[in-house]
C-alpha positions in Angstrom: -14.1 5.4 -1.8 -15.4 2.7 -4.2 -11.8 1.9 -5.3 -10.6 1.7 -1.7 -13.5 -0.6 -0.8 -12.7 -2.8 -3.8 -9.1 -3.0 -2.8 -10.0 -3.7 0.8 -12.3 -6.6 -0.3 -9.6 -8.1 -2.5 -7.0 -7.9 0.3 -9.4 -9.4 2.9 -10.4 -12.2 0.5 -6.9 -13.2 -0.3 -5.0 -12.6 2.9 -7.5 -12.6 5.8 -10.5 -14.7 4.9 -8.8 -18.2 4.6 -9.0 -20.3 7.7 -5.3 -20.4 8.2 -3.6 -17.4 6.5 0.2 -17.3 6.4 0.3 -14.5 8.9 -2.6 -14.6 11.3 -2.0 -11.4 13.2 -5.0 -9.8 11.6 -7.2 -12.7 12.6 -5.9 -12.3 16.2 -6.8 -8.6 16.1 -10.3 -9.4 14.8 -10.8 -11.9 17.5 -9.7 -9.6 20.3 -11.4 -6.4 19.1 -14.4 -7.6 17.1 -15.2 -11.1 18.5 -14.6 -12.9 15.2 -13.0 -16.2 16.1 -9.7 -16.9 14.3 -8.9 -20.2 12.6 -12.0 -20.4 10.4 -12.7 -19.2 6.9 -14.5 -15.9 7.2 -18.1 -15.9 6.1 -19.4 -13.5 3.5 -21.0 -11.5 6.3 -17.8 -11.3 8.3 -15.9 -10.2 5.1 -18.4 -7.4 4.5 -18.1 -6.4 8.2 -14.3 -6.2 8.0 -14.4 -4.2 4.7 -16.9 -1.8 6.3 -14.8 -1.2 9.5 -11.7 -0.8 7.4 -13.3 1.8 5.1 -14.8 3.6 8.1 -11.4 3.8 9.7 -9.8 5.2 6.5 -12.6 7.8 6.2 -12.2 8.9 9.8 -8.4 9.2 9.4 -8.9 11.3 6.2 -11.4 13.6 7.9 -9.0 14.1 10.8 -6.3 15.0 8.4 -4.2 12.0 9.2 -3.3 10.8 5.7 -0.3 8.6 4.8 2.8 9.4 6.8 5.3 11.4 4.8 8.8 11.9 6.0 10.3 15.3 5.5 12.7 15.6 2.6 16.3 15.0 3.3 18.4 18.1 3.5 21.1 18.1 0.9 24.6 19.2 2.1 
């Protein structure tokens, strides 16, 4: 989980933490679901929180057996 946490931190720092990211859908989601107001640079505390909830979600999905979606192989005719 250390590698996942590191990648989550890198992703959040580069794409979500800036005050005005190119695509702010994630900031909107954070505002609606977690009360983190969009339009400001995320604090270190907010960044840690987002990494924690992201990793918790991944762990819960893995425990429930819901890994990455895999389409069935195509049948060859």
